C-alpha positions, -999 to 999 in steps of 0.1 A, spaced: 0 0 0 13 34 -9 15 59 19 -9 86 11 6 109 38 37 113 16 17 130 -12 -4 154 10 4 190 12 6 210 44 -30 223 43 -44 188 36 -24 174 66 -37 202 88 -72 195 78 -69 158 86 -53 166 120 -81 191 128 -107 164 119 -89 138 141 -87 163 170 -124 165 172 -121 133 192 -108 145 227 -87 113 231 -71 118 197 -66 155 203 -46 147 235 -24 122 216 -18 146 187 -9 174 211 15 151 230 32 141 197 33 177 185 48 190 217 74 162 217 85 172 182 83 210 186 103 209 218 134 195 201 154 227 195 190 222 183 209 255 184 234 244 158 207 234 133 188 267 138 221 286 134 228 267 102 193 274 88 197 311 97 231 313 81 218 296 49 188 319 47 210 350 49 238 336 28 212 328 1 203 365 -4 215 375 -38 231 408 -46 215 406 -81 181 406 -65 191 437 -45 203 455 -75 171 447 -95 149 459 -66 168 491 -58 180 523 -74 160 541 -101 127 523 -106 106 519 -137 78 545 -136 99 568 -114 111 569 -79 142 556 -62 147 528 -38 178 531 -16 199 499 -18 206 500 19 169 502 27 161 473 3 190 452 17 176 458 52 142 447 41 156 416 24 175 406 56 143 412 77 123 391 52 148 363 54 147 363 92 109 366 94 102 328 95 126 325 124 112 354 143 77 340 138 88 306 152 104 323 181 72 342 188 53 309 186 75 292 212 70 322 235 32 323 229 30 286 237 49 293 269 77 270 258 103 293 275 133 271 274 127 262 237 123 299 229 156 306 246 174 279 227 158 289 194 168 325 200 203 314 207 203 296 174 190 326 155 216 348 171 244 324 164 234 321 128 233 358 123 268 361 140 282 333 118 268 351 87 284 384 98 318 368 104 320 340 78 299 348 48 316 356 15 283 368 0 285 400 -21 251 409 -8 266 412 27 287 442 16 254 461 8 238 451 41 267 459 64 248 469 95 215 451 88 224 417 105 237 435 136 205 455 138 184 424 134 205 406 160 198 434 185 161 435 176 155 398 179 174 397 212 155 427 226 121 412 215 130 378 232 140 396 264 108 416 264 89 383 263 111 365 288 103 367 325 128 342 337 158 360 352 180 329 349 172 326 312 181 362 306 214 358 324 222 327 304 214 346 272 235 375 282 264 351 289 258 333 256 258 366 236 290 377 253 306 344 244 294 347 208 309 382 205 342 371 219 345 340 197 364 342 165 
């Protein structure tokens, strides 16, 4: 028998899960499995994903989206680069918010650490030509993400751990 689950798209899978969750016993099982899977945060994997998302940004896309525009107007390359970096980081910021919203505080901390490490690795190690046009963007996003996480974190120990982690990241070379 072919596994029909392998050919379903995300929306179809969500629809099936929602239908199954109408049964309270099944809903409890689905939530248990979902929590078990969502709570596996690997800082290194998150960092690698963030690095890849930023390193994938193409200077050609920046050039075609900035400067003099057809129909008039001008888009500053620095502004466009900043928006491109923000857009690349948006899925990660969204996931971080979801962890916080679900009160998965330790997972949020670890996920944030991964995001910050990925940004730092990009800043230090990427050879991307795009990076030259977005010089301060990653650092600004780093600070914004860290600030937003701290705003949502009420655990003093987690904040201290994050401060120590950020300090270690900035000292590493």
